[in-house]
C-alpha positions as CSV (number, residue, x, y, z in Angstrom):
1,M,2.3,12.4,8.3
2,N,2.9,13.4,4.7
3,K,3.9,10.3,2.7
4,S,3.3,9.1,-0.7
5,F,2.1,5.7,-1.9
6,E,5.4,5.2,-3.7
7,K,7.5,6.0,-0.6
8,A,5.3,3.7,1.6
9,M,5.7,0.8,-0.9
10,K,9.5,1.4,-1.0
11,R,9.7,1.2,2.8
12,L,7.5,-2.0,2.8
13,E,10.1,-3.5,0.4
14,E,12.9,-2.5,2.7
15,I,11.1,-3.9,5.7
16,A,10.5,-7.2,3.9
17,A,14.2,-7.5,3.0
18,L,15.2,-6.8,6.6
19,L,12.8,-9.4,8.0
20,E,13.8,-11.9,5.4
21,D,17.5,-11.7,6.1
22,G,16.9,-12.8,9.7
23,S,19.5,-10.4,11.2
24,Q,16.9,-8.4,13.3
25,T,16.3,-9.1,17.0
26,L,12.9,-10.3,17.9
27,E,12.1,-6.9,19.4
28,D,13.2,-5.1,16.2
29,S,11.4,-7.6,14.0
30,L,8.1,-6.8,15.9
31,K,8.7,-3.1,15.5
32,L,9.3,-3.6,11.8
33,F,6.2,-5.8,11.5
34,E,4.1,-3.1,13.2
35,E,5.5,-0.5,10.9
36,A,4.7,-2.7,7.9
37,N,1.1,-3.2,9.1
38,E,0.6,0.6,9.3
39,L,2.2,1.1,5.9
40,S,0.1,-1.6,4.4
41,K,-3.1,0.0,5.7
42,F,-2.0,3.3,4.3
43,C,-1.4,1.8,0.9
44,E,-4.7,0.0,0.9
45,D,-6.5,3.2,1.8
46,K,-4.7,5.0,-1.0
47,L,-5.5,2.3,-3.5
48,N,-9.2,2.2,-2.4
49,A,-9.4,6.0,-2.9
50,A,-7.8,5.8,-6.3
51,E,-10.3,3.0,-7.3
52,K,-13.2,5.1,-6.1
53,K,-12.0,8.1,-8.1
54,L,-11.6,5.9,-11.2
55,K,-15.1,4.6,-10.8
56,I,-16.5,8.2,-10.6
57,L,-14.5,9.2,-13.6
58,T,-15.7,6.3,-15.6
59,K,-19.2,6.8,-14.5
60,N,-19.2,10.5,-15.6
61,G,-17.2,9.9,-18.8
62,K,-18.2,7.7,-21.7
63,E,-14.7,7.1,-23.1
64,F,-13.4,5.0,-20.1
65,K,-14.7,1.8,-18.7
66,I,-13.6,-0.1,-15.6
67,Q,-14.3,-3.7,-15.0
68,E,-15.4,-4.7,-11.5
69,E,-12.9,-7.5,-11.0
70,M,-10.4,-8.2,-8.4
71,F,-6.8,-8.2,-9.7
């Protein structure tokens, strides 16, 4: 599956809106929830990879610094 972080986040926002409005059946809500879990994991993996790259870049370059803090 070829998707971007931005597209996944947009779809997560769409799913959240659908679930919040309460118009979905229980079965559809469960399917949306499952899709949201998969998208959330995808986004988490993308963010972790980006963080790892940033740490490597900051380790190899002296101009950039990254703080080891949770946001």
